[in-house]
C-alpha atoms as one frame of an Amber mdcrd trajectory, in Angstrom:
protein
  17.993  81.723  84.165  14.637  81.740  86.886  13.756  78.026  85.754  17.195
  76.951  86.615  17.266  78.846  89.763  13.927  77.179  90.553  15.562  73.704
  90.027  18.212  74.539  92.075  16.265  75.571  94.901  13.992  72.402  94.480
  16.793  69.984  94.587  18.682  71.480  97.681  15.195  72.039  99.451  14.830
  68.486  98.749  18.046  67.590 100.213  17.813  69.385 103.376  13.776  68.217
 103.853  15.369  64.552 103.502  18.452  64.840 105.585  16.909  67.163 108.822
  13.674  64.267 108.430  16.237  61.784 109.214  17.916  63.046 112.179  14.312
  64.782 113.194  12.852  60.617 113.048  16.326  60.099 115.498  15.513  62.931
 117.427  11.887  62.091 117.756  12.779  58.170 118.852  15.459  59.523 121.384
  14.681  62.874 122.779  11.485  64.150 120.989  11.562  67.308 123.478  14.519
  68.316 121.624  12.979  68.172 117.848  12.941  71.873 117.297  15.907  72.281
 118.082  18.171  69.299 116.729  15.878  69.252 114.020  13.020  71.076 113.108
  14.671  74.831 113.289  17.829  74.150 110.815  15.334  72.604 108.881  13.153
  75.656 108.168  16.442  77.960 108.042  18.724  75.787 105.100  14.974  75.523
 103.243  14.724  79.124 103.517  18.339  79.685 102.764  17.944  77.767  99.362
  15.487  79.479  98.257  16.935  82.687  98.914  14.558  84.123 101.545  15.392
  86.957 103.701  13.386  87.074 106.980  11.725  90.776 108.338  10.823  89.511
 111.833   9.420  92.039 114.520   7.460  91.025 117.934   9.448  87.551 119.168
   9.234  89.811 122.577   5.013  89.191 122.503   5.842  85.711 122.710   4.387
  84.373 125.969   6.564  82.261 128.444   4.025  79.720 129.059   1.295  77.385
 126.422   0.236  79.132 124.057  -1.761  78.970 120.729  -0.083  80.714 117.401
  -2.248  81.471 114.715  -1.153  82.381 111.710  -2.626  83.240 108.051  -1.738
  80.815 105.245  -0.319  82.777 102.016   2.019  79.546 101.046   4.045  76.281
 101.681   7.150  78.433 102.396   4.895  79.195 105.886   5.833  76.455 107.373
   9.444  77.138 107.071   9.201  80.091 108.005   7.278  79.742 111.413   9.669
  76.805 112.148  13.112  78.974 111.633  11.169  81.605 114.025   9.236  80.125
 116.820  12.231  79.998 119.508  10.253  77.241 121.595   9.271  73.579 121.355
   5.604  73.654 120.026   3.333  71.049 117.902   1.012  71.962 115.279  -2.505
  71.282 113.934  -2.935  70.360 110.691  -4.743  67.848 108.456  -5.141  64.476
 108.171  -3.201  64.392 104.956   0.252  65.632 106.030   0.755  62.313 108.239
   1.252  60.642 104.553   4.045  63.438 102.908   7.689  61.429 102.928  10.051
  63.070 106.282   8.169  66.257 106.986   5.075  64.225 108.030   7.000  60.849
 109.530   8.200  62.862 112.257   5.363  64.831 112.911   3.516  61.654 113.713
   6.584  60.363 115.004   6.740  63.619 117.437   3.192  63.275 118.389   1.608
  66.373 116.714  -2.317  66.681 115.987  -3.843  65.694 113.321  -7.973  66.735
 112.449  -9.960  66.734 109.706  -9.428  68.203 106.244 -12.214  70.362 106.662
 -11.022  72.851 109.672 -12.946  70.400 111.974 -11.701  68.076 115.311 -14.177
  65.345 115.062 -15.126  63.690 118.034 -14.706  64.753 121.174 -12.690  62.614
 122.806 -10.224  63.401 120.768 -11.325  67.716 121.481 -10.686  66.946 124.991
  -7.048  64.891 124.531  -5.798  67.935 122.700  -6.957  70.695 125.185  -5.773
  68.878 127.590  -1.849  68.803 126.112  -2.477  72.535 125.464  -2.746  73.503
 128.658   0.664  70.880 129.953   2.132  72.277 126.833   4.106  72.742 124.486
   2.528  75.307 122.411   0.201  74.638 119.516   0.798  76.070 116.362  -2.362
  76.579 114.132  -3.833  77.925 110.668  -7.052  78.686 111.377  -8.234  79.317
 107.369  -7.238  75.518 107.069  -5.958  76.183 103.692  -3.730  78.070 101.584
  -5.171  81.464 100.369  -3.945  82.139  96.811  -4.656  85.633  96.781  -3.682
  86.940 100.445  -6.829  87.785 101.198  -7.667  86.131 104.657 -10.079  83.366
 104.011 -12.647  82.599 105.961 -11.748  80.809 109.778 -12.794  77.426 110.905
 -14.175  76.654 114.590 -11.836  74.135 115.530  -8.744  76.335 116.660 -10.813
  78.791 118.057 -12.893  76.274 120.123  -9.597  74.549 121.511  -8.659  78.265
 122.719 -11.715  78.869 124.122 -11.884  75.523 126.508  -7.912  75.486 126.763
  -7.817  79.091 128.346  -4.772  79.413 127.198  -3.480  82.832 125.341  -4.223
  83.128 121.698  -1.197  84.598 119.868  -1.687  85.668 116.348   1.230  86.010
 113.653   1.083  87.203 109.993   3.509  85.925 107.710   3.372  87.923 104.041
   5.558  87.183 101.349   5.109  83.767 100.910   2.981  83.796  97.716   5.222
  86.294  95.848   8.302  83.666  95.959   6.227  80.972  94.929   2.856  80.653
  93.723   0.017  78.314  94.700   0.411  75.498  91.492   3.695  76.801  90.788
   7.164  75.768  91.130   8.989  78.380  89.919  10.279  80.576  92.651  11.247
  84.306  93.043  14.708  84.626  94.597  16.056  87.197  97.121  12.481  88.367
  98.472  11.591  89.196 102.016   8.955  87.426 103.890   7.947  89.604 106.483
   6.606  87.956 109.890   4.971  90.024 112.339   4.278  88.163 115.831   0.988
  90.504 117.931   0.371  90.864 121.395  -1.546  87.369 123.030  -4.739  87.643
 123.583  -6.150  86.052 126.981  -8.584  84.117 126.215  -9.950  83.713 130.113
 -11.851  86.474 129.339 -13.980  84.859 127.075 -16.807  82.677 127.554 -16.179
  79.090 127.395 -16.821  76.793 124.307 -18.786  77.471 121.052 -19.686  80.998
 122.035 -16.199  82.137 123.171 -14.586  80.567 120.385 -17.013  82.879 117.903
 -15.981  85.861 119.968 -12.176  85.225 120.067 -12.433  84.690 116.237 -13.502
  87.860 115.176 -11.439  89.505 117.724  -8.236  87.233 115.861  -9.114  88.348
 112.425  -9.944  92.080 113.368  -6.171  92.105 114.618  -4.645  90.227 111.533
  -6.259  92.118 109.165  -4.890  95.530 110.274  -1.532  94.278 111.437  -1.717
  93.139 107.278  -2.878  96.950 106.048   0.145  98.081 108.029   2.573  95.784
 106.515   0.675  96.554 102.941   1.019 100.144 103.775   4.824 100.288 103.269
   4.952  98.195 100.468
């Protein structure tokens, strides 16, 4: 029964990815500013529905009105539809170069101007860094996984410096966000799903980057603060389970 449910969920989520991906391609070409509302958010919700996932969300009121950098811990491939369904504003993601080649998802991301970086989490050449920082300041907000890849056991991996350097130089607030439970629905490398599970989302208060030095020093201090906030919230979530 579990395998049957898993296969059905994969078929449904693949269908929704293709359908909303096609919608996203059209919207990206005609009115990209409406992409999140018209394609990405419905995609996230329908994929989670097909996988039997229920969301437990708190802290949406902490999201700033202006541009910000939302940093989330990365446990599962389901994290992407989760924050796609949860975040109520237009945003761009910072992602690995390899994502651009993924059918539908990568195509839409590339057409709509998301930011692609090197696999090791660095942002490469200085000109590209400046370009991303300039765009972040003007908006929309940016979403990034500072670990750079998924954690198999849920424990926070070491953070990459690129996102914190961008935050330090752009001077926009950083919003830590915990997504917990995706690994219990679908483990890395497995197709089987444990359906009808909750995924917890906790959006923490924004961190004012203007209080940190600019550049590498500020990025390193900011990294420490973000990591501490994430670990504290993870402990709270685990204490209630």
